[in-house]
N, C-alpha and C positions, 0 to 999 in steps of 0.2 A: 729529539729523535736521532740527530746526527751523532751525538755523544754515545747513544746506545748502540748504534751501528758500529761505530769505531771500537767500542768495548768488545763486541762479539768478534770483530776481526782480529783484535789482539789476542783474545782468549783462544781463538782457533789457531793462530799462528804459534802461540806459546805451547799449546797442547801438541801440535804437529811436531815441533822441535823436541819436546820431551819424548814422545813416542819414538822418533827416529834415533834419538840417543840410546834409549832403552833397547830398541830392536838391534842397534849396531854394536854397542859396547858391552852388553850384558850376555851371559851364556844361556838366557831363557830359550827353551825350545818350542814354546807355544806360538800360536799365531798372533804375535804381538801387533802386527800390522792391521789386524781387524779393528784395532782401536781407532784407526783413522776415521772410521764411521762417525765417531763423536765429533771429530773435526768438521766433517761435512754438515752434521746437524747444527753445529754452532754457526757455520757460515750461512746455512739456510735461515737461521733466525734473523739475519739482516734483511731478508726479503729481496735481496739483489741476485739476479740471475748470474751476473759476472762473478760474484763472490762464491757461488756454489760451484761453477765451472772451475775457477781458480783452485778452490779447496780440493776438488776431486782430482784434477790433473796433478797438483803438487802431491797429494797423497799417493797416487800411483807411482810417480817419479821417486818419491822417497822410499816406497816400498821396494822397488826395483834396485835402487842405489844400496839400500841396507843388505839386500840378498846378495848382490854382487860383492859387496865389501866383506860380508861374513863367510860366503861359501864359494865365491868365484863364479864367473859367467858360465863355465862348462859343467858345473856341478848338477847332478840330477839325483833326487832322492826325497825323503820325507819333508825336508825344508822346502823343496820345490812345490810339493802339494800344498803345504801350508801357505806358502807365498801366493799360489794360485787362488786358494780359497779367500785370501785377504783381498787380492785384486778384484775378484768377483764380487765380494761384499761391497768394496769401495765403489765399484762401477754401478751395481744395482742401487745402492743408496743415493749415489749422485743422480741417476736417472729419475728416482722416485722424488728426490728433493726438487729437481727441476720441474717435474709434473705438478707437485704440490704448489710450488711457487707460481707457476702459470695459472693454476686454478684459483689460488688466493688472490692473484692480481685481477683476474676476470671478476671474481666475486666483489672484490673492493671497488672495481670500476662500476659494476652494476649497482652497488649499494650507494655510491656517490651520485650516480645518475638518478636513482630513485629519490635520494635525499633532496637533490636539486629540484626535481619535479615536485616533490612533497612540499618543499618550502616555497617554491615559486608559483605554484598552481593558484589560479584565481578561484578555483572551486574548493570548497571546504572538503577536507579529507580527515577521516577519523580512523585510526588504527586500533583495532579492539582484539581481545582474546576471548574466544567463545569455548575454550576448553571446558569450563564449568557448565556451560550451557549443554554441551554434548553429553557430559556426565549425568546431568539432570534428566535429559531426554532418554538416556539409556536405561534409567530406573523405570521407565514406562513399559519396558520389555519390547519385543519385536512387534511393530505395528505396520500395516500397510498404509498407502497414501491416504485413503478415505478415513481410516481409523485415526490417523494422526491429526488431520484437520478436525474431525469430529471431537476428538479429545480436547484439542485447543479451544474449540468453540464452547465446549461444556464446562471447562475449567479456567475461568478468568484468573484465578490465583496462580495458575501455571505461567501465564503470560507475565504477570507482575513479577513473579519470582525470577523468571529467566531474564527479564529486563535488568534486574539488579545484579545477576551473575555475569552479564556481558561487560567485562572490564575494558575501560578506555586506557590504551597504552600510550597513545600519542595523538596530538592534534596539530594541524598545520596552521600557520598564521592567518590564512584566509577564513578558516572556520572560527578562530578565536575572534577575528574582527567581526564576523557575522553575528556572533552572540554577544559582542560587546565587552569581551573580557580582556585582561592583560596579564602580564607576568605577576603582578601584585595581588591579583584576585584568585580565588579558588577555582581551579579548573574542574571540568566534569570528570567523575571517576567511573561512572557506569552509564549504560544506555538510559537508565531511569533518570539520570541527571540531564540528559540530552533531549529526549522526547517529551512532547506535551501530553497532558492527560487525555486529550481528544485524539491522539494518534491511533490510527487503524491499520498502519503499515506493518508494525512489528509482528502481530500474530501471523500474517502472511509470510513474512520473512522467516519466522520461526518454523513454519510449516515447510517452506522451501528448503531450509537447512536440514530439517529432519528427513526430507525426502531425498537429500543428496543432490539437489539442483546446484548448478555452478554459480548462479546469481539470482538477485531479485530486484525489481524496480518498482516504485510507486511514489505517490504524493504523501506527504506528512507534514508535521509541524515540529519545530524545535523551540526550546525556551531560552530566551536571552537572560543575561544576568540581572536585567532590570524587570524581569517578569513578562516582557512582551512576547507574544506569539508570532513566530516567523514561519510562514508557509514555505516549504521547500520541496524539491524533487530529490529522491534518494535512489541510489543504486548501490547494492550490497553484493560484494563478491565473496564467495565461500570457498574454503579448501575442499579438496576432494575427500570423499568419505573415508578412504583408506589413508589419508594424511594425518599423522599424529600431531601435526601443528594445527592449533585452533585459531590461528591469526586470520582475522577478517578485515577487509578494507571497506569503508563506507564513504561513498562520494556524495556530497551534499551541495546542491545548487540552490541559491536564494530564489524563490519563486514569487517574491512580493510584487515586483513590477509587472510580470506577466499575468499574475492573478488580478492586479488592479485593472489592467487593460481589458482582461476578459470580463471582469465584473462590470466595467463600464460598457463593454459591448452587450452584455447580457441585459443591463439596465436599459440600454437604448433600444434593444429588441423588445423588452417588456413594454416600454413606452410606445413603440410603434404598434405592437400588438394591441395594446389597450386603445390607442387611437383608432386602429382598424375596427376593434369591437364596438367602440362608441359610434363610429360612422355607420357600421353595419347596422347597429341597433336603431340609429336615427332613420336610416333608410327603410328598415323593417317596420318601424313604427308608423312612418308615413304611408308605406304601402298597405299595412293593415288598416289604418284609419281610412284610407281611400277606398279600399276594397269593401270594408264592412259598413262604411257610412251610408252607402246607397240602400242596401236592404233594411238597415236600422231605420232610415228615414221613411222608407216605404211602410215599415211596421208602425211606425208612429203616425203616419198619415191615415193609414187604414184604420188604426185604433180610434183616432179622433173622429173619423167619419162614422164608424160603428156606434160610438157614443152618441153622436148627434141623431142618428136614426133611432136609437133607443129612447132619447129624451122627448121625441115628438109626442104629441097628444095620443096619436095612434101609431105606436112603433111599427116600422117597416121591417119585419123579421127577415124578409128575403135579402134586403140590402145589408142587414146586420150579418146574415150568414155569409154573404159575399165578402164583407169586410174581414171576417174572421178567416175565411178561406185564404185571402190574400195575405193576412198576417202569418198564417201557418206556412204558406209557400215562401214568403220572404224570410222567415225564421230558418227554414230548411236551407235556403240559399246562403244565408250567413254562416250556418254551420258547415256547409260545403266549402265555403271560402276558407274558414279556419282550418278545416281538415286538410285542405290543399296546401295552405301555408305550412302546417305541421309536417306534412309529407315532404315538402320541399326542404324544410330545415333538418329533418331527420337524416343523419348520416347513413349511407347504405352500409349494410353489414359487411365488415371486413373479412378477411380470410380466417376461418376457424380451423384450428389444428390442435392436436394434443400437445400440451405445454408442461414444462417443469415449473411448478410455482416457485420452488427454491431459486431457480434461475431468474424468474420474473421479479421476485422480491429483491434479490441482490442487484439486479439491474436498476430497479426503481430507486433503491436506496443510494446507489452510486450517483444517480442523477441529482439527488438533492443533498449529497454529502457536504458540499461547500456551504449551502445555505444553513444546514444544521450546525456546522462548525462555527459559522458566523454568529449564530444565535446561541452558541454555547450549550447545545443540546447533545446529551450523551445517548447515542443510539444503541439499543441492545437487541440482538436477534436471537430468537429461540425457535429454531426450525426443527421439527421432527425429522429424523433421518428416514430415508425411504418414502418421502411424502408422495402420495398417489398423484398421478397427472390429472389435468383438467382439460377440456376442450374450450378454446376460446381465441380471442384476438390478442396477441402479445401486447401491442401498442396500447389498446384500450385498457387492458388490465393494469399496465404500467402506470397509465395516466390516473387511474382510480387511486392506486397506492401513492402516487406523487401528490395528488390533491390532498389525501388524508394526512400524509406526513407533513406537508407545509402548513395545513390548517392547524395541526397540533403544535408545530413550532411557533406559529404566530400566537396561539393561545397561551403559550408559556412565556411569551416576551414580557419582560418586566418582573417576572417571578424570581425569587431568590434561588440560587443553585442548591442542590443539584436539579437540573432540568433533564428529566429522563423520558425517552420515547421508546416503548417496548413493542416490538413486532413479534408476534407468536404465530406459528402455523401448525395445525394439527389435522390428522386424518381422522374423521369420525364416521365409521361405517361406510356409506356410499357418498359421503360428502367430504369436502375439505374446508376447514374453517380458519380464517385469517383474522387476527385481532390487532388493531392498532391502538395502543393505550398510551396516555400521556399523564404527566403530573401537573397539569395546568389547573386553572380555577374551576373547571367543570362547566356544565350548561344548566341554566335554570330550568326547572321542571315545566314551567309554562312555555318555554321555547322548544322543548324537545319534540312535542307533537307537530310543530310546524317547521322543524329543522330542514326537512327534505322538500318543502314546498318551493316551487320556483319563485324567484325574487325576494324570498325571505332570507335575511342575513342578520347575524349578531355582531358583525364587524362594521365599523364606521364607514369604511370605504368599499365594502363588499357589494357585489352585484346580486348575490343570492342565487346563482345558477350552478355553482360547482357541485354541491351536494346533491342537488336535483339531478344533475346529469350523471353523477356517480351512481345514484340508485337506479336510474333508468338503464345504464350500461350493465350493471350487475344483473338486473332482471332480464335484460336481453340475453344474457349467458345462462338463464335458468336458475339463478341464484337470488339471494336476499341480502340486503344491507340494513343493519340495525345499529342503534346507538344506546348505550347506557351511561348514566352520569350522575354524580352527586356534587353539589356545590362544594368547592374546596378540595375535592379528591380526584380531580381530573376526569377525563372522558374516555370512553372505550368504544371504538367502531368495530363491529364484527361483520365480516363478509363470509358468506356461505355459498360454496359453488359445488355443483355435482361433479364427482370424480369420474375418470375414465374407468369402465369396468376392466378388471385385470383378467 
C-alpha cells in the first residue's frame, strides 16, 4: 500500500514538472495549465487529503509562475483568460477531489465498522442477495397485499423456487459456528441450504418483501452440516422498494436453550394440569358416589321389600305399590342429582360474537406449531379466500381445533415420513366446513361409533374426554362434528358451523 502511494506521488510530481516546462518553454497558445487537473487526480489516488491540497496549491503556483515568466505580470489578453480558465479548473478539481476523498474515507470507516460488527457479533448474520427474488415476484404482475399472500399460499412451488433464488453472499463466524461448519466445509449458497423443510417463516418473509415492508421477524429452523435441526429466531431487513440494491441482512439467534426451558415449563404445566384433573376427577367421583349412593340404596331396599310382599302366600299389593312408588321417587332423585352435577360441571356459555374462522385457524395452528414441528408433522393450510364469518366463542373454537390437531399428530407418531396434516376450510351455502385430515393409521370401524362417547379412548394413556367435549362444544355452537376413516389411510374430522348471514 505504501509503495503504491509513493508511486502516485512520484507520477504526479513528474507530470507537474513536464506540464510546467511545456507551458513555460514552448510557444503553445492553448490552455496547457489545464493538464494540471491530471496531477490532482493522480494525487487523489493516494487517498490522502494532504497530497490533494499539496497538488492543488503546487499546480496553481506553477500556473501563475509560467504565466509571469511567459507574459509578464502586467500583461492582459487572451493568455490571461486561458490562465484564468486553467486556475478555475484546478481549483474546482481540487475541491471535488477533497470532497470525494472525505466521502470515501467515511464510507471506508463505515465498512470497517460494519465488518468489525459482522465478524465480532455473537448473533449469526447472513448477507444475501434477493435481486433474483425481486425479479421473480415482478413476473407475477402488480398485486395488492391480499393477492400476494393468497398467491404465496396457493403456490408452494413459488416459495421453494424463491428460496433457491435468495443467494447467500457472506456469513459471519457466529453463524458458521451455529451450523457447525468451517472453512474446509461447503458453506450454504442459497436460503434453501439454510432453512429446514419445516420452516414456515420464509413465506411470510417473502410476502413482507413483496409488500415493501422494511423488516420481518419470526421463529424458524436452520439445518446444521450434520443434519440436526436448530430452532432459531430470525429478523430479516429488506431494502426499500425503490432501491435497486437487493442486499438483505438476516440476523439469526440460536433459540435452543430458550426453547428447552420453555418446553420444560410447558411439560411442568402439563403435569400440574394432569395432576389437577386427576385430583378433581377423584373428588368428583367421591362426590357422585356419595350423592347417588343414598337413592340407589333406597331403590335396592324398596325393591327387596316389594319382592318379599309379592312372595307371600297372599301378596299384599298395597305394600308392593308403596314399594314401587318409593323406587320411582328415589330414581327421580338420583336423576336430579346427576342433572345437578352435570349443570355444575357444564361451563357457562362464553361470549359469542362474529368471528373470522381464518384467523381462528391461524391462531390455533400457531398454538401447536412447536408440537407439530417436534413430531415432524408437515402442516398444510387450504383456506378458501373470503370465508364467511361464524358466531361463536373464539377460545372454545380454538380449543376444538387444537385438540383435533394434537390428536392427529399423536396418531401419526411412529409413522414413516412424510407425516402430513391438512386443514381445509370452505364455505358451503349457509354453513362453513372445516376438515382436519391426517396421514396416520386411521381408526378401526368398530371404534368410530363410540369415538365421541365420554371415557372411550383409543390411546393407552387417554382419558376419553377430549372428543366428547369437542362434539358437545361444536353442537353448542349449532354445528356438527363427524369423522371418516379407513385403516391405513388416515382419519378426517369434519366440523360444520352455521355462517353469519351476509
